[in-house]
C-alpha positions in Angstrom: 7.4 -19.4 -12.4 4.4 -18.7 -14.7 4.1 -15.5 -16.8 1.4 -14.2 -14.3 3.8 -14.6 -11.4 6.3 -12.3 -13.2 3.7 -9.7 -14.2 2.6 -6.6 -12.2 -1.1 -6.9 -12.0 -3.6 -4.2 -10.7 -7.0 -5.4 -9.4 -10.1 -3.3 -9.3 -13.2 -3.8 -7.2 -16.0 -1.4 -8.4 -18.4 -0.2 -5.9 -21.2 2.4 -6.4 -18.9 5.3 -5.4 -15.4 4.0 -5.0 -13.1 1.5 -6.7 -10.8 -0.6 -4.5 -7.3 -1.1 -5.7 -4.8 -3.9 -5.1 -1.5 -4.7 -6.7 0.8 -7.7 -7.2 4.4 -7.5 -8.3 4.7 -11.2 -8.3 2.7 -13.7 -6.3 1.5 -11.7 -3.3 -1.5 -9.3 -3.5 -1.5 -6.1 -1.5 -4.4 -3.7 -0.9 -3.3 -0.2 -1.9 -6.4 2.0 -1.4 -9.4 3.2 -3.3 -10.3 6.0 -5.6 -13.6 7.8 -6.3 -15.6 6.6 -9.3 -18.3 8.9 -10.8 -19.6 7.6 -14.1 -20.3 11.2 -15.2 -16.5 12.0 -14.8 -15.0 9.0 -16.5 -12.1 11.0 -18.0 -10.9 12.0 -14.6 -11.2 8.4 -13.4 -9.2 7.2 -16.5 -6.5 9.7 -15.8 -6.1 8.6 -12.2 -6.1 5.0 -13.2 -3.6 5.7 -16.0 -1.2 7.3 -13.5 -1.6 4.3 -11.1 -0.8 1.9 -14.0 2.3 4.0 -14.9 3.5 4.4 -11.3 3.0 0.7 -10.5 4.2 -0.5 -13.9 1.1 -2.6 -14.2 0.9 -4.9 -17.2 -2.6 -6.2 -16.7 -5.8 -5.2 -14.8 -8.1 -7.7 -13.1 -11.7 -6.5 -12.4 -14.1 -8.2 -10.1 -17.2 -9.5 -11.8 -20.3 -9.7 -9.7 -22.0 -13.1 -10.5 -25.1 -14.7 -9.0 -24.6 -18.5 -8.6 -22.0 -18.3 -11.4 -24.4 -16.4 -13.7 -24.0 -12.8 -15.0 -26.1 -10.0 -13.3 -27.0 -6.5 -14.4 -24.0 -5.3 -12.5 -21.8 -7.8 -14.4 -22.8 -6.1 -17.6 -21.8 -2.7 -16.1 -18.4 -4.1 -14.9 -17.8 -5.7 -18.3 -18.5 -2.5 -20.1 -16.3 -0.4 -17.9 -13.6 -3.0 -18.2 -13.7 -2.7 -22.0 -13.6 1.1 -21.7 -10.5 0.8 -19.4 -8.8 -1.6 -21.9 -9.6 0.7 -24.8 -8.6 3.9 -23.0 -5.4 2.7 -21.3 -4.4 0.2 -23.9 -3.9 -2.5 -21.3 -5.2 -6.1 -21.0 -8.2 -6.5 -18.8 -9.5 -9.8 -17.4 -12.4 -10.6 -15.0 -12.6 -12.7 -11.8 -15.7 -13.7 -9.9 -16.0 -11.3 -7.0 -18.7 -13.2 -5.1 -18.6 -12.6 -1.3 -15.4 -10.5 -1.4 -17.0 -7.7 0.5 -18.2 -10.1 3.2 -14.7 -11.7 3.4 -13.1 -8.2 3.5 -15.3 -7.2 6.5 -14.4 -10.5 8.2 -10.7 -9.5 7.8 -11.5 -6.3 9.7 -10.1 -4.2 6.9 -10.2 -0.4 7.2 -10.7 0.0 3.5 -13.2 -2.6 2.5 -13.0 -1.7 -1.2 -9.2 -2.2 -1.3 -9.4 -5.4 0.7 -12.0 -6.7 -1.7 -9.7 -5.9 -4.6 -6.9 -7.8 -2.8 -9.1 -10.8 -2.4 -10.1 -10.6 -6.1 -6.4 -10.5 -7.1 -5.6 -13.4 -4.8 -8.3 -15.5 -6.5 -6.7 -14.7 -9.9 -3.0 -15.4 -8.9 -1.7 -18.9 -9.2 -1.3 -20.8 -5.9 
């Protein structure tokens, strides 16, 4: 088993109002829900996220990075910035994974919580096969 298969990893899919969450305690990714994200209330968001990291014993966070044909977008810059803020605030490793078409795939999976399902797909893309 690789190191990532042993780690507990939390994945985030940032939307305009909510952040989808997924977790892996090994090699299987599971959607776990979503939380509200309001840029003007970052401290509250960081506190919620900190509690999730503690409760789940997450060792790393994976964040979906919106790319266009493999190239960064304006939203990629926003995601990268919030990823750095999360890393600095929570003192946890943050990595990024291309999130292209995850929302489409989540809808095709008939997920009740599209944001959480998108986060699960992002995490699956990250985990080794």
